[in-house]
N, C-alpha and C positions, 0 to 999 in steps of 0.2 A: 455458593452457587457454581454450577458448571456452565461455562459459556463457550461459544465458538472461539478458538484460540486467536483467530484473525478476523474479527467481526466486520472489519471494513477493508480487508485486503492488507497489502504490504505498503503500498505507496499512495499517499494522499497529498494533494496540494491545496493550501489555503489560497483560493483564487482571488485575485484582485477584481474589483468591480469596474468594468470599463465605463467611462463617461464620454459624452460628446464634447466638442470643443467649448460649448457654453456651460458645461458642468452638469448637464442632465444625464439621466440614466441611459446607457447605450445597450439596449436589449439585444439588438442584432449582433453587436460586438461581443456581448457576453456569450451568446450561443456559439459564435466562431471560436472564441477563446476556450470555452469549455471543450469543444470538439478537439481542438489542437492539444489540450492538456491530456485528454484521454487517448486520442489516436496517435499522437506524435511523441508525447512525453511519458507514455506508458503508465498513467495514473490509474489505480484501481478505484479511486474515489476522489471526490472534490468536496472541500468545505466552502460553503457559500456564506457570505456575511460574517466571516470572522473579522478579527482586527485588521488583517491584511486586505479584507474586502471593504475596509473603511466603514465598518458597521456603526461607529459612533456618529457618523455624519450622513447616514442614509435613513430615510423614514421607514416606518413599519410597512407602509404600502409598497415602497420601493423594494424592500427585502422580499416581500411576497411575490412581486412581479418577477424579480430576478430569479428566485428559487424555481418558480414555475417554468420559466424559459429554459433554465439549465436542466431540469428534470426532463422536460420534453425533448431536449437535444441529446442528452447522453445517458439518461436514466435507464435505458435498455441495456447498457453495457458498462456502466459504472455506478457505484453508489453515490448518492448526493446527501451530504450532511448539512444541516442548517445551523449556523451559529445563532443561538438564541439567548446567550448569557447576558444578563445585566446585573446591576446591584439592587434590583427591585424584584423580589420573588414573584409578585403578582404579574408584573410586566413580562418577566421571563416565561411564565406559564402562558400568557396570551400569545407570545411569539411561538412557543412550542405548539400550541393548538393550531395556529395558522400554518406552521410548517408541516404538521401532520396532515392537515386537510389538503395541503398542496401536493402531498405525495413524497415528502422527504423520507429517506431510508434511515436516518438517525439524526441526533442532535449533538452539537458541541456546546457545552455549558461551562463557562468560566467561573472561577471563584468570584463571589461578589466583591467588586473593587471599590476602592476609596473609603467605603464605610468601615472597613476593618472589623468585621464581626468576630467574636470569639469562636472557638471551634464548635461549640454547641449551635451557634447560628449558621456557620458554614454547613454543618451536617444537615441541619433542618432545611436549609435552602435546597440542597441537592435532592434530599429525600422528597420534599414537597413537589419539586418539579418532576421527579421520576414517578411519583404517585399519580400525577396529573396527565400523563401521556402514555401511549402504548409503544412509543419508539425507544430503541436502545440509545443510551447516552454515553458520550465520551466526556469525561470530566477534564477540564483544562486547568492544570496546576501551574501557575506562572506568577510566583510571589513578587518578582521584581516589577511587575506591572499592576497586579491586583493589590499589593500591599500586605497580603496575608497568604501564608503558606498553608497547604492542607497537611496536617501532621500524619505521621504513619498510622497512628491509632484511628484517626478519623477516616483515613482512606480504607483501612481494613474493615471498619464497620460499614462504610458505604458499599463495599464489595458484596455485602450480603443482599443488597437490593437486586432483584432479578433483571432490572432494566439498566443498571449501572454496570457497563460491560468493559469499558476501556478508559484509558487515561492518555491525554496529550501532556507529556512530561516536559516542562520547561523550567523545572525547579533548579536544575544544575546541581543536584545532590544524588549521585549514583548510589551512595550507601543507603540513603533513605528509600530510594526506589527499589533497591535490592531487597530490603526488608519487606516491603509490600509485595513484591513479586514472589518472595518465599512463602508468604502467608495467604495469598489470594490467587485467583485465576484471572485477574484483570489483565486485559491486553494493553501493554505499554507501547505507545508510539512516541518517538522523540519529537519534541516541540522545538528542538534546536538542530538544524541540519547537520552541523559538525559533530554533534554528540550521538548521532545515530549508531555508528559502529560500536562505541563503548556500551550503549544501552542494549544493543543486540547481544553483547557478550554476557550480560547479566540476566537475559531472558526477555528482552523487548522483542517486538514483532515487526516494527516498521517505523515510518516517518510521516509526520504531517509537515510538509516543507514549505518554504518560501522561495529559496533559490531553485526549487524544482520546477518552476516555470521554465527553466532553462536546463537544469541538471537532472531532470526526471529519469532519463535513460540510464545515466551513470548510477544514480541512487538505487534504481530498481535492480540493476545488475549487482550492485554491492550487497543488497539485502539477499538476493538469490544466491550469490556466492557464499555468503555466511551460512545460509540455510543448508546448502549442500555440503558443508564442512570444509570449504576451501577458504580458510582464514587468510592465506597469503594473497589470494586474488581480491578478497574483500578489502584488505588493507591497502592494496595498490589502488583500487578504485576510490577508496576514501581519500587517499593522498592526492589522487588526480583531481577530484572535485573540491578539495579543501579550499583552494583560493577563492572559489565562488560560493561555497558553503558559508564562508565567513565574510567575503567581500560584499555580499548582498546586504550586510548589516553595517557597513561603514557609516551610513546614516540611516534614517528610518526606512525599513525594508520596502514598504509600499512605494515609496518615491523611486527607489532604484529599480524595482521590478517594472513599474510603469515606463520608466525611461528606457529600459532594455527592451521591453516589448515594442515600444514605439520605434526603436532603432531597427527592429526586425520587421516592421510593417504589420504587426499584430495589434488587435484592439487593446486599447488601454486608456488613452486620453489623459486629461489632467487629474490631479488630486484635488480634494476639497479642503478648504481651510478648516482647521489650523495648519494642516500640512502645506508644504510648498513644493512645487515641481523641482526635480533635480536640476542642478546647474550643468552647464556644458563640461566643466571640470569634473564633476561627479560622474557624469556619463563616461567621460574618457577613462577615469579610473576603473569604472565597472567593466569597460571593454578590456582593460588590461588584466583585470582579475579573471574575466571570462577566458581570455586568450591563454592565461596560465593554466586554466582547466581544460584547454583544448576546444573551447567553444567560441564561435565567432558571433559577435553582436554588431 
């Protein structure tokens, strides 16, 4: 299949889900944060209800409310993808239908986790979801969380589906990704902030980031520098952002993003159990990592 080489732009952030102090959904805060990420952090698209959005602990109804608010707020100037992946194909399809009805521009679908299906089951899962929706799909390959990697051959076969157009690549295997890129026209987005530049070097097109709640401007400039052939500038920007590209994952990324947003006075709120809010020491370290990247938190 021939697809748009950058179906979701260059820079996406997997947005955290703001909660009020009592842990309920903060829709007003979500609208403010979405606008900030698009208008100030230069995101071309947002992913709502990914793992960074605490999707394991939000209800289906909350996911739909959140998605509708974000689309209403930024959908005229950025694409909005809905994270709908679960380890239950039927439930994933239900979420996909709800997202499509809400006006999402695309879907992020993760490898079925915990169940560890064989490749035949992985392929059938993605194809069944893609058959059930009219939206373009970004496949999320993250074996260290899902427990199962999507093999090169499975990914190449999935690329034949007209609605499977992109990959969020968090496999950490540039050789495998390179083989898929050589054999398909799938748009590869890094799922690891620090691996973005290496992925661009083998044909990737962008980033679905976590630290990009804060590093969006630097990451966007890095991608643009690479695209215009200025590898030296791209490398300088990569090294500039590297302390926060990696520092955001010193503990669970959601916890540190929310702590950093709170320090900036931006909507975030607490995390939901089983996560725990970042400690004062963890926030201090995040501030040090941010300062090393030239960012004040």
